[in-house]
N, C-alpha and C positions, 0 to 999 in steps of 0.2 A: 889410936885409929891409924890405919895405914893409908897412904895416899896412892897406892898402886892401882892401876886400872883393874876393875873387876866388879863383881856383884856386891851390892850393899843391902839387898833385901828383895822381897817379892813386891812387884809393882801392881800385879793384877793376875787374876785367874779367870780365864774365858773358856766357855764351852758351848757347843751347839745344842739347840733345843728345838723340838717340834713347834712349840708355842712359847716364845720367850716372855711375852706379856703375861700369860697365865702363870708361867713358872715364877716370874718375879712376884706376882701376887701371892702365890702359894708360900714362897719363902718369907714374904712380908707378914702374912697372916699367921704363919706357924712358927717362924723363927725370929721374927722382928727385923728382917733385913729389908728395910724400906728402901726402894729405889730413890737415891738422893739426886741423881742426875740422869740424863738419857743414857749414860754409860753404865748404869747400875748402882750398886751400893758401895760407898766409900768407907773404908775403915781408916779413921784418922788417928795419927800417933805423932810423936815427936822424934826428931832425928838429929844426931850429931852433937858436937860440943855447943853449938849455938841454939840447940833445942828448937830448930825451925819445924813448922808444921809439915807433915808428910802424910801420904795416904797409900792404901792398897785397894784396888778396885776389884769387885766381884761382879761378873756380868754374864748372863746367858746371851748368846747370839742366835740368830735364825739358823735353822738346820741347813739351809742352802747357802749360807754365807761362803764367800770365796776368800774371806780375810785370812784364813789359816793356810791357804794354798801356798806352796805345793804340797803341804802335809796332808796325808789322807786321814789323819786322826781328828777326833771331834773336840779337841781342846787345844789351848795354847796358854803357856805361862809367860807373863811379862816380868822380867827382872829389872829392878832399879840398879843402875850401874854408875860408876864414876869414870871419867876420862874415856868416853865412848870411842873417839877416834883411835886412841892408843890401843884400846881393847880390840877393836875391829882389826887393826894391824896385826896384833898378836894372834888372833884367831885365824886370819888368812895365812900367816906364817906356819900355823899348825895344820893347814889343809882343811880347815872348816869351811863349809859352804856358806858364804856370806852374800846376802842380797845387796846389790850395789846401791839400792835406793836408801836414802836417809830423809826422814821427814822432820821438819822443824816447826814448833809452835811456841807460843809465849811461855808455856809451862814445861818445855823441854824438847829434847831430840830423841827420835826413834829410829832403830835399825832392826834388822831381822837376820837370824842365822838358822841353820838346820842342824839338829844333832844326828848322830850316826843311825838312829832308828827312824829318821824321817819326821821328827817332831819339829815344828816351826817354833822358834823362840823369839819373843819380842824383847829388845833391849831398850830401856828408857833411861836417858840421862836427864833427870829433872832439872829445871832451871831453879834459880833462887826463889822464884815466885810460885806458890802453889797454884794448881789449876783453879780457874774461877768456877763458881757454881754453874752446873750445866756442862762442864767439860770433863 
């Protein structure tokens, strides 16, 4: 396993929906994706040499959400990353559009960048503690 800054996996897949509650219900009834938290369904798995608990989130957002702004696209991918600050420095050096805001929670740190086609990408550096239920 490398210790270089970069992506370690997909942290979440988010997309806009006309009726997120109804869509969550449809996916639960038809595909077994029960909403485990207010943030959607969590796919739990194990990561790294220490086999710590990890997760990938699947969640529809309201069609009028501004969370994906300034992207005009109806989806956003969240990547799990290591060494968020160093990765953001590398991206800036490459001319990537980096949102200056970083949000910190007990379960990790978040930052956002834009790809060349205007897709907003969320970068999540998980803490050693997995998100609590409901997060």
